[in-house]
C-alpha positions in Angstrom: 5.8 -2.7 10.3 3.9 -0.3 12.5 2.1 -0.1 15.8 -0.7 2.4 16.4 -2.2 3.0 19.9 -5.2 5.3 20.4 -6.6 5.5 23.9 -9.1 8.3 24.5 -7.3 11.6 23.6 -3.8 10.0 23.4 -2.3 8.8 20.1 1.0 7.0 19.6 2.5 5.6 16.4 5.7 3.7 15.9 7.0 2.7 12.5 10.0 0.7 11.4 11.1 0.2 7.8 13.9 -2.0 6.4 14.9 -2.4 2.8 17.6 -4.5 1.0 18.8 -3.3 -2.4 20.4 -6.0 -4.5 22.7 -4.8 -7.3 22.3 -7.7 -9.7 23.7 -6.0 -12.8 26.9 -4.6 -11.3 27.6 -7.3 -8.7 28.1 -4.7 -6.0 27.4 -5.8 -2.4 23.8 -5.6 -1.2 22.8 -2.4 0.6 20.5 -2.3 3.6 18.5 0.8 4.6 16.8 1.1 8.0 14.5 3.8 9.4 12.1 4.4 12.2 9.6 7.0 13.3 7.9 7.6 16.7 5.1 10.1 17.2 2.7 11.0 20.0 -0.1 13.5 20.4 -2.9 14.4 22.8 -6.2 15.8 21.7 -7.7 18.5 24.0 -11.4 19.3 23.9 -11.7 17.7 20.4 -10.2 20.9 19.1 -6.4 21.3 19.7 -3.8 18.6 19.4 -0.1 19.2 20.3 2.1 16.5 18.7 5.8 15.5 18.6 7.6 13.2 16.2 11.2 11.8 15.9 12.4 10.1 12.7 15.6 8.5 11.7 16.7 7.0 8.4 20.0 5.4 7.4 19.6 5.0 3.7 22.7 2.7 3.2 24.8 0.6 5.5 27.7 1.1 3.0 28.0 4.9 3.6 28.7 5.6 7.3 27.6 9.3 7.5 24.3 9.4 5.5 21.9 9.1 8.5 19.1 11.6 8.5 17.3 12.5 11.7 14.6 15.1 12.5 12.5 16.2 15.4 9.3 18.0 14.8 6.6 19.6 17.0 3.2 20.6 15.8 -0.1 22.1 16.9 -3.1 20.8 15.1 -6.5 22.6 15.1 -9.7 20.7 14.3 -12.8 22.5 13.2 -16.4 21.5 12.2 -16.3 18.2 14.2 -12.9 17.4 12.7 -14.0 17.9 9.1 -11.3 20.6 8.7 -7.7 20.3 10.0 -5.2 23.2 10.3 -1.6 22.3 11.3 1.5 24.4 12.1 4.7 22.4 12.6 8.4 23.1 13.1 10.9 20.5 12.0 14.5 20.5 13.2 16.7 18.4 10.9 19.8 17.1 12.8 22.9 17.3 10.7 25.9 14.9 10.6 28.9 16.0 12.6 30.9 18.7 10.9 28.1 19.9 8.6 26.7 23.4 9.0 23.7 23.3 6.6 20.6 24.9 8.1 17.5 23.3 6.7 15.0 23.4 9.5 11.5 24.1 8.4 8.2 25.7 9.4 5.1 24.2 7.7 1.5 25.3 7.6 -1.0 22.9 6.1 -4.8 22.5 5.9 -6.9 19.5 5.2 -10.7 19.4 4.5 -12.9 16.3 4.4 -16.0 16.4 2.2 
């Protein structure tokens, strides 16, 4: 389920997901995955919107170290009465203890409404 709140220039979104996988053919125990995401942003002058998001996903309750978490920050730029949207975001992916993989990301995207 999700909850979205928009009040003036403020935007908040919370999302929770849960899934149960049943292994009918193998008879293995059922697996449960659980994830959530929280994001907030504030639109300034109908033009610039700083935003932040935190997400967490545990894809299986049977594997203890598989949780994936990330924290991202973005600057969104809206043009032509929000018909065009340019976004630059940095995503920091938090690794499990003992892992040294560096997979942070910098993304640039554009969206146009016709």
